[in-house]
VOBA-1610 file (N, C-alpha, C; in pm, whole numbers, padded with zeros to 5 digits, always signed):
BEGIN
Met-04728+00462-03745Met-04735+00336-03679Met-04699+00352-03532Leu-04779+00300-03447Leu-04758+00309-03303Leu-04685+00186-03253Ile-04596+00211-03158Ile-04525+00100-03095Ile-04599+00066-02967Ser-04623-00057-02947Ser-04702-00098-02831Ser-04622-00077-02702Pro-04692-00057-02591Pro-04626-00038-02461Pro-04539-00157-02422Val-04573-00275-02463Val-04493-00394-02432Val-04357-00385-02501Val-04357-00343-02627Val-04232-00329-02703Val-04146-00220-02640Ile-04207-00110-02602Ile-04133+00000-02536Ile-04073-00051-02405Gly-04150-00126-02329Gly-04101-00183-02203Gly-03983-00277-02226Ile-03991-00358-02328Ile-03882-00451-02359Ile-03757-00374-02400Ile-03775-00269-02480Ile-03662-00186-02524Ile-03598-00118-02403Val-03679-00060-02316Val-03627+00008-02197Val-03556-00092-02106Ala-03616-00208-02083Ala-03555-00310-01998Ala-03423-00358-02058Thr-03418-00373-02189Thr-03295-00416-02256Thr-03186-00310-02240Leu-03222-00182-02256Leu-03124-00075-02241Leu-03073-00067-02096Val-03162-00083-02001Val-03121-00082-01860Val-03027-00201-01832Leu-03061-00316-01885Leu-02978-00435-01866Leu-02840-00415-01929Ile-02836-00360-02048Ile-02708-00332-02114Ile-02626-00233-02031Trp-02693-00131-01980Trp-02625-00031-01897Trp-02572-00097-01770Leu-02651-00182-01704Leu-02604-00250-01582Leu-02485-00341-01611Ile-02487-00407-01723Ile-02373-00491-01761Ile-02248-00405-01781Ala-02265-00292-01847Ala-02152-00200-01868Ala-02099-00147-01735Val-02189-00110-01643Val-02149-00062-01510Val-02074-00173-01436Phe-02130-00292-01437Phe-02067-00406-01369Phe-01927-00432-01425Asn-01916-00441-01557Asn-01786-00468-01619Asn-01686-00357-01591Gly-01731-00232-01593Gly-01643-00120-01561Gly-01592-00127-01417Leu-01682-00161-01325Leu-01641-00173-01184Leu-01547-00291-01163Val-01569-00400-01233Val-01478-00515-01224Val-01339-00474-01272Ala-01334-00403-01383Ala-01205-00358-01436Ala-01135-00266-01336Leu-01209-00173-01277Leu-01149-00083-01179Leu-01105-00159-01053Arg-01184-00254-01008Arg-01148-00334-00890Arg-01020-00413-00919Asn-01008-00466-01039Asn-00887-00540-01076Asn-00765-00448-01079Arg-00785-00325-01123Arg-00674-00229-01123Arg-00631-00196-00981Val-00729-00183-00891Val-00697-00158-00750Val-00619-00277-00694Gln-00664-00398-00723Gln-00594-00518-00674Gln-00453-00527-00731Asn-00436-00493-00857Asn-00304-00494-00917Asn-00214-00388-00852Ala-00269-00272-00828Ala-00190-00166-00764Ala-00150-00209-00623Trp-00241-00277-00552Trp-00206-00326-00418Trp-00093-00429-00427Ala-00099-00514-00528Ala+00006-00615-00545Ala+00142-00549-00566Gln+00145-00435-00635Gln+00271-00362-00655Gln+00325-00308-00523Ile+00236-00257-00438Ile+00278-00211-00305Ile+00332-00330-00226Asp+00259-00439-00230Asp+00296-00558-00153Asp+00435-00607-00192Val+00466-00606-00319Val+00598-00648-00366Val+00706-00561-00302Gln+00685-00431-00303Gln+00786-00341-00248Gln+00797-00354-00096Leu+00684-00374-00030Leu+00688-00392+00116Leu+00762-00522+00151Lys+00739-00626+00075Lys+00812-00751+00099Lys+00961-00733+00073Arg+00994-00655-00026Arg+01135-00626-00054Arg+01198-00557+00066Arg+01126-00460+00122Arg+01175-00389+00240Arg+01189-00487+00357His+01090-00573+00375His+01097-00671+00484His+01218-00762+00468Asp+01252-00798+00345Asp+01366-00885+00320Asp+01500-00816+00345Leu+01506-00685+00330Leu+01630-00612+00353Leu+01660-00593+00502Ile+01558-00590+00582Ile+01576-00554+00723Ile+01664-00652+00800Pro+01648-00784+00787Pro+01738-00873+00862Pro+01886-00849+00828Asn+01916-00824+00702Asn+02054-00795+00663Asn+02103-00667+00728Leu+02018-00567+00733Leu+02055-00442+00796Leu+02081-00462+00945Val+01992-00533+01010Val+02008-00558+01154Val+02137-00633+01181Glu+02167-00734+01101Glu+02291-00810+01121Glu+02414-00723+01098Thr+02410-00638+00999Thr+02523-00550+00971Thr+02545-00453+01085Val+02439-00400+01138Val+02447-00298+01241Val+02477-00359+01378Arg+02430-00478+01402Arg+02440-00541+01534Arg+02585-00547+01585Gly+02677-00578+01498Gly+02817-00588+01540Gly+02875-00457+01589Tyr+02825-00347+01540Tyr+02878-00216+01578Tyr+02801-00154+01694Met+02677-00190+01706Met+02589-00128+01806Met+02547-00234+01909Gln+02642-00292+01978Gln+02614-00402+02069Gln+02529-00361+02189His+02530-00234+02224His+02458-00187+02343His+02319-00134+02310Glu+02272-00157+02192Glu+02144-00103+02147Glu+02042-00214+02125Arg+02036-00308+02214Arg+01948-00425+02201Arg+01801-00387+02182Ser+01755-00285+02253Ser+01613-00247+02244Ser+01578-00197+02103Val+01673-00134+02037Val+01649-00086+01900Val+01634-00204+01805Phe+01722-00303+01820Phe+01713-00422+01735Phe+01582-00496+01759Asp+01548-00509+01887Asp+01423-00578+01920Asp+01302-00507+01861Ala+01303-00373+01867Ala+01191-00295+01812Ala+01179-00313+01661Val+01292-00311+01593Val+01291-00330+01447Val+01244-00471+01412Thr+01298-00570+01483Thr+01261-00709+01456Thr+01113-00732+01482Glu+01062-00680+01593Glu+00921-00697+01627Glu+00832-00624+01526Ala+00868-00502+01489Ala+00789-00426+01392Ala+00788-00496+01256Arg+00901-00552+01217Arg+00906-00626+01091Arg+00815-00748+01097Ala+00821-00820+01208Ala+00737-00938+01224Ala+00589-00901+01215Gln+00550-00792+01278Gln+00411-00747+01273Gln+00371-00707+01131Ala+00461-00642+01060Ala+00431-00600+00922Ala+00418-00721+00830Val+00501-00822+00852Val+00497-00941+00767Val+00364-01015+00783Val+00311-01021+00905Val+00187-01097+00929Val+00062-01011+00918Ala+00076-00884+00885Ala-00039-00792+00883Ala-00142-00829+00777Gly-00101-00896+00671Gly-00196-00937+00569Gly-00236-00824+00476Ser-00352-00838+00415Ser-00394-00740+00315Ser-00503-00647+00365Asn-00531-00649+00495Asn-00624-00553+00554Asn-00552-00418+00557Ile-00598-00325+00475Ile-00524-00200+00453Ile-00501-00121+00582Pro-00601-00095+00665Pro-00574-00019+00788Pro-00474-00089+00881Val-00485-00221+00894Val-00391-00296+00979Val-00251-00290+00918Arg-00244-00309+00788Arg-00114-00307+00720Arg-00050-00169+00728Thr-00131-00064+00714Thr-00078+00072+00725Thr-00018+00096+00862Ala-00089+00055+00966Ala-00038+00074+01102Ala+00091-00004+01124Ala+00095-00128+01076Ala+00214-00211+01094Ala+00333-00153+01018Glu+00310-00108+00896Glu+00419-00051+00817Glu+00465+00082+00876Ser+00374+00159+00932Ser+00412+00284+00998Ser+00500+00256+01119Ala+00464+00154+01196Ala+00545+00116+01312Ala+00683+00071+01267Leu+00690-00003+01158Leu+00819-00047+01104Leu+00902+00073+01058Ser+00839+00166+00992Ser+00911+00287+00949Ser+00966+00363+01068Gly+00886+00374+01174Gly+00931+00441+01295Gly+01049+00369+01359Ala+01043+00237+01365Ala+01153+00159+01423Ala+01281+00174+01339Leu+01265+00174+01207Leu+01381+00194+01121Leu+01439+00334+01140Gly+01351+00432+01156Gly+01398+00568+01181Gly+01482+00576+01308Lys+01438+00507+01413Lys+01515+00504+01538Lys+01648+00433+01519Leu+01647+00325+01443Leu+01771+00252+01416Leu+01872+00342+01345Phe+01825+00414+01244Phe+01916+00502+01171Phe+01960+00621+01256Ala+01873+00667+01345Ala+01911+00776+01436Ala+02022+00730+01529Val+02009+00609+01581Val+02113+00555+01669Val+02241+00529+01589Ala+02228+00485+01466Ala+02344+00457+01382Ala+02427+00582+01356Glu+02364+00698+01364Glu+02437+00824+01346Glu+02546+00840+01452Ser+02529+00777+01567Ser+02627+00786+01676Ser+02748+00696+01653Tyr+02747+00619+01547Tyr+02855+00523+01520Tyr+02918+00554+01385Pro+03014+00646+01382Pro+03075+00682+01253Pro+03144+00565+01183Gln+03201+00473+01260Gln+03266+00357+01197Gln+03164+00270+01124Leu+03042+00265+01174Leu+02935+00189+01109Leu+02895+00253+00976Arg+02882+00385+00977Arg+02843+00455+00855Arg+02945+00439+00745Ala+03070+00408+00782Ala+03176+00391+00683Ala+03179+00250+00624Val+03105+00157+00682Val+03103+00019+00633Val+03026+00012+00501Glu+03089-00048+00401Glu+03029-00052+00268Glu+02894-00125+00266Asn+02885-00236+00337Asn+02760-00312+00340Asn+02647-00227+00398Phe+02676-00150+00502Phe+02574-00062+00561Phe+02531+00045+00461Gln+02626+00101+00390Gln+02593+00202+00290Gln+02506+00144+00178Ile+02539+00022+00137Ile+02459-00044+00032Ile+02318-00069+00081Leu+02305-00118+00204Leu+02172-00144+00259Leu+02092-00015+00276Gln+02159+00092+00317Gln+02091+00222+00327Gln+02037+00264+00192Glu+02119+00249+00089Glu+02078+00287-00047Glu+01962+00200-00094Glu+01969+00071-00066Glu+01860-00020-00103Glu+01730+00018-00032Leu+01740+00050+00096Leu+01619+00089+00169Leu+01564+00222+00118Thr+01652+00315+00087Thr+01607+00443+00031Thr+01534+00421-00101Ser+01594+00339-00186Ser+01532+00307-00315Ser+01398+00238-00295Thr+01393+00146-00200Thr+01268+00074-00173Thr+01162+00168-00118Glu+01200+00258-00029Glu+01104+00356+00025Glu+01047+00442-00087Asn+01131+00480-00182Asn+01082+00558-00296Asn+00985+00477-00382Arg+01016+00349-00401Arg+00928+00262-00478Arg+00795+00241-00406Ile+00801+00228-00276Ile+00678+00214-00197Ile+00592+00339-00213Ala+00655+00454-00204Ala+00580+00580-00217Ala+00514+00589-00355Tyr+00587+00553-00459Tyr+00531+00558-00594Tyr+00416+00458-00609Ala+00438+00335-00561Ala+00334+00233-00570Ala+00212+00273-00489Arg+00234+00334-00373Arg+00121+00379-00290Arg+00043+00488-00360Gln+00113+00579-00426Gln+00045+00685-00500Gln-00040+00625-00612Cys+00016+00531-00686Cys-00060+00465-00794Cys-00181+00393-00737Tyr-00161+00322-00629Tyr-00272+00250-00565Tyr-00382+00346-00523Asn-00343+00452-00454Asn-00443+00548-00406Asn-00515+00616-00521Asp-00447+00640-00633Asp-00513+00695-00751Asp-00618+00598-00804Glu-00584+00470-00811Glu-00679+00369-00858Glu-00797+00355-00762Val-00770+00361-00632Val-00877+00354-00533Val-00971+00474-00549Met-00913+00590-00573Met-00996+00709-00591Met-01087+00694-00713Lys-01033+00645-00824Lys-01116+00624-00944Lys-01227+00524-00916Tyr-01191+00415-00852Tyr-01286+00308-00821Tyr-01397+00359-00730Asn-01359+00426-00622Asn-01458+00477-00527Asn-01543+00588-00587Thr-01483+00674-00668Thr-01558+00781-00732Thr-01660+00724-00830Thr-01619+00625-00906Thr-01710+00561-01001Thr-01830+00501-00928Gln-01804+00440-00814Gln-01913+00381-00736Gln-02007+00487-00677Ser-01952+00603-00649Ser-02030+00706-00580Ser-02113+00793-00673Thr-02087+00790-00802Thr-02158+00878-00893Thr-02298+00825-00924Phe-02388+00917-00943Phe-02526+00885-00975Phe-02534+00853-01123Pro-02607+00757-01165Pro-02697+00666-01096Pro-02631+00534-01055Arg-02499+00520-01079Arg-02433+00395-01042Arg-02449+00363-00894Asn-02444+00467-00812Asn-02449+00446-00667Asn-02578+00375-00624Leu-02679+00377-00706Leu-02804+00310-00673Leu-02793+00158-00690Phe-02697+00113-00768Phe-02687-00029-00802Phe-02559-00096-00753Val-02464-00019-00706Val-02332-00074-00671Val-02341-00183-00566Arg-02410-00159-00458Arg-02421-00259-00351Arg-02494-00384-00400Met-02597-00363-00480Met-02673-00474-00534Met-02584-00561-00624Leu-02488-00501-00690Leu-02397-00575-00777Leu-02280-00637-00700Gly-02273-00610-00569Gly-02172-00675-00485Gly-02040-00603-00471Phe-02038-00473-00495Phe-01913-00397-00484Phe-01912-00316-00356Ser-01794-00296-00300Ser-01777-00210-00184Ser-01658-00117-00208Thr-01651-00012-00131Thr-01542+00083-00151Thr-01409+00022-00106Ala-01302+00073-00160Ala-01167+00029-00124Ala-01105+00131-00030Ser-01012+00087+00051Ser-00944+00176+00146Ser-00816+00229+00085Met-00788+00355+00114Met-00662+00415+00074Met-00550+00357+00160Phe-00430+00357+00106Phe-00312+00316+00182Phe-00236+00443+00214Ala-00263+00497+00331Ala-00207+00626+00368Ala-00151+00618+00508Gly-00090+00727+00552Gly-00046+00736+00689Gly+00101+00712+00709Met+00175+00677+00605Met+00316+00649+00622Met+00404+00769+00588Asp+00347+00878+00542Asp+00428+00991+00496Asp+00521+01045+00603Ala+00470+01068+00722Ala+00553+01125+00829Ala+00664+01028+00865Asp+00631+00901+00877Asp+00732+00801+00910Asp+00833+00788+00798Arg+00786+00789+00675Arg+00875+00776+00561Arg+00970+00895+00555Ala+00919+01015+00581Ala+01004+01134+00581Ala+01110+01122+00689Glu+01073+01068+00804Glu+01169+01051+00913Glu+01278+00952+00874Val+01240+00841+00812Val+01338+00741+00768Val+01427+00802+00660Gln+01366+00872+00563Gln+01443+00933+00455Gln+01543+01034+00511Ala+01504+01110+00613Ala+01594+01208+00672Ala+01714+01138+00735Lys+01692+01020+00791Lys+01802+00946+00854Lys+01892+00880+00752Leu+01838+00849+00635Leu+01919+00784+00532Leu+02005+00887+00466
//
C-alpha cells in the first residue's frame, strides 16, 4: 500500500511542528532559568548595597579626613542601585562599587583603632560573605547563560531561534579583579 504525498507532507509538517514546539518550550525553560539566576545575583547585590551605608557610617567617625573616599563609595553605590538589569551597565556599576570599597578598606588599614571596632569587623565579615555569595550566584548565572546561548546556537535550532523571538543573554563578568582587591582588603 502506498502512502500518498499529501499524507507524507502532513506527517512531515506535524513532526516539524512538534519539534518547533519542543525547541520553543526548551528555550523558554532555559530563559526562565537565566532570569531566575539573575534574580539570585540581584538579591545579593541589593544585600551588598544595603550594607554599605552602615559601613560608611561606622568608618566615618574614625576617618574624618577621608571625605573623598566616602563620597566615592556613596556615589558608586548610588550608580549601582540605579543601574537596573542591563547586564553590561550593571557590571560596570558594580565594578566601580567594588573598586570604591577596595579603596575604603585600603584607607581603613591606616586606622588600627577602627579595625578593632566590633561593628566594623561584623560589617567586614558580612561584606566578605556577600561577595562570596555574589561570586557563586554569578557563576550559576553565567552557567545558565552558557546553556541558553549554546542551545540557541546549535544547528538546526539556530535557524529558528530569531523567528521564535529569542535573543542571546549577556554574561555577568568583569568583577573578578575588583572582587579580588576587595577580598584582599577584607
